[in-house]
C-alpha positions as CSV (number, residue, x, y, z in Angstrom):
1,M,0.0,0.0,0.0
2,P,1.3,3.5,-0.8
3,K,2.4,5.6,2.1
4,I,-0.5,7.5,3.4
5,R,0.1,11.2,4.0
6,T,-3.2,12.1,5.6
7,K,-3.2,13.9,8.8
8,M,-6.1,13.1,11.2
9,I,-7.7,15.1,13.9
10,H,-10.3,13.4,16.1
11,F,-12.2,15.3,18.7
12,F,-15.4,15.4,20.8
13,S,-17.5,18.4,21.5
14,Y,-18.3,17.7,25.1
15,N,-20.8,19.6,27.3
16,E,-23.5,18.8,29.9
17,N,-26.1,18.3,27.2
18,T,-23.9,15.9,25.3
19,A,-23.2,13.9,28.5
20,Q,-27.0,13.7,29.2
21,R,-27.7,12.6,25.7
22,Y,-25.0,10.0,25.8
23,S,-26.3,8.7,29.1
24,R,-29.9,8.4,27.7
25,N,-28.7,6.7,24.6
26,H,-26.5,4.1,26.2
27,E,-27.9,3.4,29.6
28,H,-30.2,0.4,29.6
29,K,-33.1,0.7,31.9
30,G,-34.1,-2.9,32.4
31,G,-34.9,-5.6,29.9
32,G,-32.3,-8.1,31.0
33,V,-29.0,-6.5,30.0
34,N,-27.0,-3.3,30.6
35,M,-26.4,-1.7,27.2
36,K,-23.2,-0.1,28.4
37,K,-21.6,-3.5,28.3
38,W,-22.2,-3.6,24.6
39,N,-20.7,-0.3,23.7
40,K,-18.3,1.6,25.9
41,M,-17.0,4.9,24.7
42,A,-14.2,6.8,26.4
43,M,-15.4,10.4,26.4
44,G,-12.4,12.7,26.6
45,V,-12.8,16.4,27.3
46,T,-10.7,18.4,24.9
47,A,-8.8,21.4,26.2
48,L,-9.2,23.1,22.8
49,S,-12.4,24.6,21.5
50,L,-13.8,23.4,18.2
51,M,-12.9,26.6,16.5
52,T,-9.3,26.3,17.5
53,A,-9.1,22.7,16.4
54,L,-10.5,23.5,13.0
55,A,-8.4,26.6,12.6
56,A,-5.4,24.5,13.3
57,C,-6.5,22.2,10.5
58,G,-6.1,25.0,8.0
59,S,-3.1,26.7,9.4
60,N,-0.7,24.9,7.0
61,S,-2.8,25.2,3.9
62,S,-1.5,26.8,0.8
63,P,-3.3,30.0,-0.3
64,A,-5.8,29.5,-3.1
65,S,-8.3,31.5,-4.9
66,N,-11.8,31.8,-3.3
67,T,-13.4,31.9,-6.7
68,A,-15.5,28.8,-7.4
69,S,-14.5,27.2,-10.7
70,N,-17.1,25.5,-12.9
71,T,-15.5,22.3,-14.0
72,N,-18.5,21.1,-16.2
73,S,-16.5,21.7,-19.3
74,T,-13.5,19.8,-18.1
75,K,-12.7,16.1,-18.0
76,E,-12.7,14.3,-14.6
77,S,-9.0,13.7,-14.9
78,A,-8.0,17.3,-15.2
79,A,-5.9,18.3,-12.2
80,P,-6.4,21.7,-10.5
81,Q,-3.8,24.4,-11.2
82,S,-1.4,25.4,-8.5
83,T,0.6,28.6,-8.5
84,T,3.3,27.1,-6.3
85,D,5.2,23.9,-6.1
86,K,3.7,23.3,-2.6
87,P,0.7,20.9,-2.8
88,V,-2.7,22.3,-2.1
89,E,-4.0,21.0,1.2
90,I,-7.8,20.5,1.6
91,S,-9.6,19.5,4.7
92,F,-12.2,16.7,4.7
93,A,-14.7,16.5,7.6
94,N,-15.9,12.9,7.8
95,W,-17.0,10.1,10.2
96,I,-15.8,7.1,8.3
97,S,-12.1,7.6,9.3
98,V,-13.1,7.2,13.0
99,E,-15.3,4.1,12.6
100,D,-13.6,0.7,12.8
101,G,-15.6,-0.8,10.0
102,T,-14.6,1.9,7.5
103,K,-11.1,3.0,8.5
104,E,-9.3,0.8,6.1
105,A,-11.5,1.9,3.1
106,Y,-10.9,5.5,4.1
107,N,-7.2,5.0,4.2
108,Q,-7.0,3.3,0.9
109,L,-9.2,5.9,-0.8
110,I,-7.1,8.8,0.4
111,A,-3.8,7.0,-0.5
112,E,-5.0,6.3,-4.0
113,F,-6.3,9.9,-4.5
114,E,-3.1,11.5,-3.3
115,K,-1.0,9.0,-5.5
116,A,-3.0,10.1,-8.6
117,N,-3.1,13.7,-7.6
118,P,0.3,14.7,-6.1
119,S,-0.6,18.4,-6.2
120,I,-3.4,17.8,-3.6
121,K,-3.1,16.6,0.0
122,V,-6.1,15.7,2.1
123,K,-6.2,16.5,5.8
124,S,-8.9,14.5,7.6
125,I,-11.1,16.0,10.3
126,G,-12.5,12.9,11.9
127,I,-15.7,13.6,13.9
128,P,-17.8,10.9,15.6
129,F,-21.2,10.6,13.9
130,A,-23.3,11.7,16.9
131,Q,-21.5,15.1,17.0
132,F,-21.0,15.5,13.3
133,K,-23.8,17.8,12.1
134,D,-23.4,20.3,15.0
135,Q,-19.7,20.5,14.8
136,V,-19.7,21.2,11.0
137,L,-22.4,23.9,11.5
138,V,-20.4,25.5,14.4
139,S,-17.1,25.5,12.6
140,S,-18.6,26.9,9.4
141,A,-20.5,29.6,11.2
142,G,-17.2,30.5,12.9
143,G,-15.4,31.0,9.6
144,N,-13.5,27.7,9.6
145,P,-15.4,25.4,7.3
146,P,-13.8,22.2,6.0
147,D,-13.3,22.3,2.2
148,V,-15.3,19.1,1.8
149,T,-17.7,17.6,4.3
150,M,-19.5,14.3,4.4
151,S,-23.3,14.5,4.9
152,N,-26.4,12.4,4.7
153,Q,-30.1,12.9,4.1
154,N,-30.6,14.1,7.7
155,F,-27.8,16.6,7.6
156,T,-27.8,18.1,4.1
157,P,-31.0,20.1,4.5
158,A,-29.5,21.8,7.6
159,F,-26.2,22.4,5.7
160,V,-28.1,23.9,2.8
161,G,-30.3,26.0,5.1
162,A,-27.2,27.4,6.9
163,N,-25.5,28.2,3.5
164,V,-22.7,25.7,4.2
165,A,-23.1,23.9,0.9
166,A,-22.0,25.3,-2.5
167,P,-24.1,24.1,-5.4
168,A,-22.6,20.8,-6.6
169,Q,-23.9,21.2,-10.1
170,D,-21.8,24.4,-10.5
171,L,-18.6,22.7,-9.4
172,L,-18.7,19.1,-10.6
173,N,-18.5,17.6,-14.1
174,A,-22.0,17.7,-15.7
175,E,-21.5,14.1,-16.8
176,I,-21.3,13.1,-13.1
177,I,-24.3,15.1,-12.1
178,N,-26.4,13.6,-14.9
179,D,-25.3,10.1,-13.9
180,I,-26.9,10.3,-10.4
181,V,-29.6,7.7,-9.7
182,D,-33.0,9.5,-9.9
183,A,-34.1,8.9,-6.3
184,S,-30.8,10.1,-5.0
185,K,-30.7,13.1,-7.2
186,A,-34.2,14.2,-6.0
187,G,-32.9,14.0,-2.4
188,V,-30.1,16.5,-2.9
189,T,-32.0,18.9,-5.1
190,F,-33.1,22.1,-3.4
191,D,-34.9,24.9,-5.2
192,G,-34.0,23.2,-8.5
193,K,-30.3,23.0,-7.8
194,V,-28.2,19.9,-7.0
195,M,-26.5,20.9,-3.7
196,A,-24.7,17.8,-2.7
197,M,-23.2,14.8,-4.5
198,P,-24.7,11.4,-3.5
199,W,-21.9,9.0,-2.7
200,A,-23.1,5.7,-1.4
201,P,-26.8,4.9,-0.8
202,H,-27.4,2.5,2.0
203,P,-30.7,0.6,1.7
204,S,-31.6,-1.3,4.9
205,A,-32.3,-5.0,4.6
206,L,-32.9,-7.8,7.1
207,F,-29.9,-9.8,8.5
208,W,-30.6,-13.1,10.3
209,N,-28.5,-15.4,12.4
210,K,-28.6,-18.9,11.1
211,N,-27.2,-20.5,14.3
212,L,-29.9,-19.0,16.4
213,Y,-32.5,-20.0,13.9
214,T,-31.3,-23.6,14.2
215,K,-31.4,-23.5,18.0
216,A,-34.9,-22.1,18.0
217,G,-36.1,-24.9,15.7
218,L,-36.4,-22.7,12.6
219,D,-35.0,-23.4,9.1
220,P,-31.7,-21.5,9.0
221,E,-32.0,-21.2,5.2
222,K,-35.5,-19.8,5.3
223,P,-35.7,-16.1,6.4
224,P,-39.1,-14.6,7.0
225,T,-41.0,-13.2,4.0
226,T,-43.9,-11.5,5.9
227,W,-44.0,-9.1,8.9
228,D,-46.0,-11.6,11.0
229,E,-43.6,-14.4,10.3
230,M,-40.7,-12.1,11.3
231,I,-42.3,-11.4,14.6
232,Q,-43.1,-15.1,15.2
233,N,-39.5,-16.1,14.5
234,A,-38.2,-13.3,16.7
235,K,-40.3,-14.5,19.7
236,K,-39.1,-18.1,19.2
237,I,-35.5,-17.0,19.2
238,A,-36.0,-14.8,22.3
239,A,-37.6,-17.9,24.0
240,L,-34.1,-19.4,24.1
241,G,-33.4,-17.1,27.1
242,K,-29.7,-17.1,27.5
243,D,-26.6,-18.6,25.9
244,E,-24.2,-21.0,27.6
245,N,-22.4,-17.9,29.1
246,G,-25.5,-16.5,30.6
247,T,-25.8,-13.7,28.0
248,P,-29.4,-12.8,27.1
249,I,-30.6,-13.7,23.6
250,Y,-33.0,-11.4,21.8
251,G,-35.0,-12.2,18.7
252,I,-34.7,-8.9,16.8
253,G,-33.1,-5.6,17.5
254,E,-35.0,-2.4,17.1
255,T,-33.4,0.9,18.2
256,G,-34.8,2.8,21.2
257,A,-32.1,5.3,22.0
258,S,-32.9,9.0,21.9
259,D,-31.2,9.9,18.7
260,S,-32.3,10.8,15.2
261,Y,-31.3,7.4,13.8
262,T,-33.9,5.8,16.1
263,G,-36.4,8.2,14.7
264,N,-35.5,7.1,11.2
265,M,-36.0,3.5,12.1
266,L,-39.4,4.2,13.7
267,L,-40.3,5.9,10.4
268,R,-39.1,2.8,8.5
269,I,-41.4,0.6,10.7
270,S,-44.3,2.9,9.9
271,Y,-43.7,2.5,6.2
272,S,-44.4,-1.2,6.6
273,F,-47.8,-0.3,8.2
274,G,-48.6,2.0,5.3
275,G,-47.5,5.3,6.9
276,K,-45.7,8.4,5.7
277,F,-44.2,11.4,7.3
278,V,-45.2,14.3,5.0
279,D,-47.6,14.6,2.0
280,D,-46.6,15.9,-1.4
281,Q,-46.9,19.5,-0.2
282,G,-44.6,18.9,2.7
283,N,-47.3,18.9,5.4
284,I,-46.7,16.5,8.3
285,V,-49.2,13.6,8.1
286,Y,-47.3,11.2,10.4
287,D,-50.1,11.1,12.9
288,Q,-52.8,10.5,10.4
289,G,-54.2,7.0,10.0
290,T,-53.1,4.0,12.2
291,A,-49.5,3.4,11.0
292,L,-47.7,5.3,13.7
293,K,-49.9,3.8,16.4
294,E,-49.3,0.3,15.1
295,S,-45.5,1.0,15.0
296,L,-45.5,2.0,18.6
297,L,-47.6,-1.0,19.6
298,Y,-45.0,-3.2,17.7
299,M,-42.2,-1.6,19.7
300,K,-44.0,-2.0,23.0
301,D,-44.7,-5.7,22.3
302,L,-41.1,-6.4,21.5
303,I,-39.7,-4.6,24.5
304,D,-42.3,-5.7,27.0
305,N,-41.7,-9.4,26.0
306,K,-37.9,-9.0,25.9
307,V,-37.8,-9.8,22.2
308,S,-35.8,-6.6,21.6
309,P,-33.5,-4.9,24.1
310,Q,-34.8,-1.7,25.7
311,G,-33.1,1.6,25.0
312,A,-30.6,0.2,22.5
313,A,-28.7,2.3,20.0
314,M,-27.6,0.8,16.7
315,A,-24.0,0.8,18.0
316,D,-25.2,-1.6,20.7
317,L,-27.2,-3.9,18.4
318,R,-24.5,-4.5,15.8
319,P,-22.0,-6.2,18.2
320,M,-24.9,-8.1,19.7
321,F,-25.7,-9.6,16.3
322,A,-22.0,-10.2,15.6
323,T,-21.6,-12.2,18.9
324,G,-24.7,-14.3,18.5
325,A,-27.0,-12.5,21.0
326,L,-29.4,-11.2,18.5
327,G,-31.4,-13.2,16.0
328,M,-32.3,-10.5,13.4
329,L,-31.3,-6.9,12.6
330,V,-32.4,-4.4,9.9
331,D,-29.2,-2.7,8.8
332,G,-27.4,-1.2,5.8
333,D,-25.1,-2.7,3.2
334,F,-22.0,-2.1,5.3
335,G,-23.3,-4.7,7.7
336,R,-21.1,-7.5,6.3
337,T,-17.9,-5.7,7.0
338,N,-19.1,-4.6,10.5
339,F,-20.1,-8.1,11.5
340,R,-17.0,-9.7,10.2
341,N,-14.9,-7.3,12.2
342,M,-17.0,-7.3,15.4
343,S,-17.3,-11.1,15.5
344,G,-13.5,-11.6,15.3
345,K,-14.1,-14.3,12.8
346,G,-13.6,-12.3,9.6
347,A,-15.1,-13.8,6.4
348,E,-15.7,-17.1,8.2
349,F,-18.6,-15.4,10.0
350,D,-20.5,-15.2,6.7
351,K,-21.4,-18.8,7.2
352,E,-23.4,-17.9,10.3
353,W,-25.8,-15.3,8.9
354,G,-27.8,-14.4,5.8
355,V,-29.5,-11.2,4.5
356,T,-32.8,-10.8,2.7
357,T,-35.2,-8.0,1.8
358,V,-37.3,-6.5,4.6
359,P,-40.5,-8.7,5.0
360,V,-43.7,-7.3,3.5
361,S,-46.5,-6.0,5.7
362,K,-49.7,-4.1,5.1
363,T,-48.6,-2.5,1.8
364,G,-47.8,-5.8,0.2
365,K,-44.2,-4.8,-0.6
366,S,-40.8,-4.7,1.1
367,E,-40.9,-1.3,2.7
368,T,-37.7,0.3,3.9
369,F,-35.7,3.5,3.4
370,F,-32.2,4.3,2.2
371,T,-29.9,6.6,4.0
372,E,-27.1,7.9,1.9
373,H,-23.5,9.1,2.4
374,Q,-23.3,12.4,0.5
375,L,-20.4,14.8,-0.2
376,I,-20.5,18.6,-0.1
377,V,-18.0,21.2,-1.3
378,T,-18.5,24.0,1.2
379,A,-19.4,27.5,0.2
380,G,-16.7,28.9,2.5
381,S,-13.9,26.9,1.0
382,E,-11.1,28.8,-0.6
383,K,-10.0,25.7,-2.6
384,Q,-13.2,24.7,-4.3
385,E,-11.5,23.5,-7.5
386,A,-9.3,21.0,-5.6
387,A,-12.2,20.1,-3.3
388,A,-14.4,19.3,-6.4
389,K,-11.6,17.2,-7.8
390,F,-11.5,15.2,-4.6
391,V,-15.3,14.7,-4.6
392,E,-15.2,13.6,-8.3
393,Y,-12.6,11.0,-7.4
394,L,-14.6,9.6,-4.4
395,V,-17.6,8.9,-6.6
396,S,-15.5,7.5,-9.5
397,K,-15.5,3.9,-10.7
398,E,-12.1,3.3,-9.2
399,A,-12.9,4.7,-5.8
400,M,-16.3,3.0,-5.6
401,G,-14.6,-0.3,-6.5
402,I,-12.4,0.1,-3.4
403,Y,-15.3,1.0,-1.2
404,H,-17.5,-1.7,-2.5
405,K,-14.8,-4.4,-2.1
406,L,-14.0,-3.5,1.5
407,N,-17.5,-2.5,2.7
408,G,-20.0,-3.8,0.3
409,V,-21.5,-0.3,-0.4
410,M,-23.5,0.6,-3.5
411,S,-23.0,3.5,-5.8
412,A,-25.4,6.4,-6.4
413,R,-24.3,6.7,-10.0
414,K,-26.3,4.8,-12.6
415,S,-23.3,3.8,-14.7
416,I,-21.4,2.4,-11.7
417,S,-24.3,0.7,-9.9
418,E,-25.0,-1.5,-13.0
419,L,-21.4,-2.8,-13.3
420,P,-20.9,-6.6,-12.9
421,E,-18.3,-6.0,-10.1
422,M,-21.0,-4.1,-8.1
423,N,-23.4,-7.1,-8.4
424,E,-20.9,-9.9,-8.1
425,D,-22.6,-12.0,-5.3
426,D,-25.9,-12.6,-3.6
427,Y,-25.1,-10.0,-0.9
428,S,-24.8,-7.3,-3.5
429,R,-27.8,-8.5,-5.4
430,I,-30.0,-8.4,-2.3
431,F,-29.1,-4.8,-1.6
432,N,-29.6,-3.7,-5.3
433,T,-33.0,-5.5,-5.2
434,Q,-33.8,-3.7,-1.9
435,M,-32.9,-0.4,-3.4
436,K,-35.7,-0.7,-5.9
437,T,-38.3,-0.6,-3.1
438,A,-36.4,1.6,-0.7
439,S,-37.7,5.1,-0.1
440,P,-35.6,8.2,0.3
441,L,-36.0,9.8,3.7
442,P,-38.4,12.8,3.5
443,S,-35.7,15.1,4.8
444,K,-36.0,18.3,2.7
445,N,-37.0,20.4,5.7
446,P,-33.9,21.5,7.7
447,K,-35.7,20.6,10.9
448,F,-36.2,16.9,9.8
449,D,-33.2,15.7,11.9
450,N,-34.6,17.4,15.0
451,A,-38.0,16.0,14.2
452,M,-36.6,12.5,14.1
453,K,-34.9,13.0,17.5
454,N,-38.1,14.3,19.0
455,S,-40.1,11.4,17.7
456,T,-38.1,9.0,19.8
457,D,-39.9,10.4,22.9
458,M,-42.9,8.5,21.8
459,I,-41.0,5.2,22.0
460,V,-39.8,6.1,25.5
461,M,-43.3,7.1,26.7
462,V,-44.9,3.9,25.4
463,T,-42.1,1.4,26.4
464,E,-41.0,3.0,29.7
465,G,-43.5,5.7,30.7
466,G,-46.7,3.6,30.8
467,K,-48.4,5.8,28.2
468,S,-50.6,4.5,25.4
469,P,-49.6,5.1,21.8
470,D,-52.5,7.6,21.4
471,E,-51.3,9.5,24.5
472,A,-47.7,9.5,23.2
473,I,-48.7,10.7,19.7
474,A,-51.0,13.4,21.2
475,T,-48.1,14.7,23.3
476,V,-45.2,14.6,20.8
477,M,-46.7,15.3,17.4
478,P,-47.8,18.9,18.1
479,K,-44.2,19.7,19.2
480,I,-42.9,18.3,15.9
481,K,-45.5,20.2,13.9
482,E,-44.6,23.4,15.8
483,L,-40.9,22.7,15.1
484,Y,-41.6,22.6,11.3
485,K,-43.4,26.0,11.5
486,K,-40.3,27.8,12.9
């Protein structure tokens, strides 16, 4: 592997609110297992402010023009011009460099980019996902934006609303913009402009543990095809009680932590019951019909009967699945790499699990959503030409080949997603099939991420607070609707 010349800065933004959120997200309140044992994080309090950290990131950067260059008329391989022999240094805010499952892919991508583009060096700003949106917004407002930032469908509306994002369509090759998968392109288009570059869509599918299926008397090669069958299988697995080491076994993992991802997953469940969050005019209709109520009853049933652990974050559920304590889990296409690493068994662990499309429910089809890694060239960057070059590389055939090989991710570009090497096995084919029925998150409103966080209060009220679904909905939904009015 070429020598990697990427400098990395990892930091936490720590305050009392962060500590309280972390405690709520990770402290299990009953249900047979303490969730802290599944996911321990050492929270260090940095002595430097976020502004100082990010200012330091740019202190060694070469001066560059702050004029955005439209590269639509240039080829992807054209290198940005430099007025000095010193390489241009661009900063890249991301979370994949600080996550164990994606570190290797990140390192290879940066090494290959710098090898092919010696006039550009990439400085990584590695930020844990839970703090990512707030830290990018704060640093950008303080005049120290990264040159390129990762994003997703929850974050991009906030970045666009805060003028952090420069229009991608003005900076990237038109051939690339026109190659974006339609559903992904719609998700990054604001007021008629493509503001972010979709990188890797992550449709969620159902993983199942074959060993636990066998122990529960189920056919290990026959995953559930309907919602009711999935619940029945989950209860049979949970009935196993504990493993030989006394570790509780759960049938399926549904998130219950107070974070926006849990809100996304509750919305995903409501899709299976025929629900939706907003109508075509952007009005909130989440509380109309019975879908949200049925979703909360589903969560209450699972947690009350210890079929799913209470108060779990996705960071808790993944290692549980990888260590044989969880029978089923709805997760994204990066699951294979995560489970291989967390199990300690590598590719051998593939023999112990399978993946299939999410079982059908009321709508008669496999309902799920796709989250998506996206890339933004920031409006405040003084090196937009080099930043655009970096983004074009990350979504190229070569880069996606690396990312797919190491993490199984899909591509948001039509021409790349159809390549044989992106559909080389059953795993890839399942996720490409799931992508056909997956819905983009309805996240155009900048307050969507906050709305998803608030919606998790309904789960807590129903599963821990003794409230009925109707009471929880009546309490929380007016707050979400008011949030959207602001």
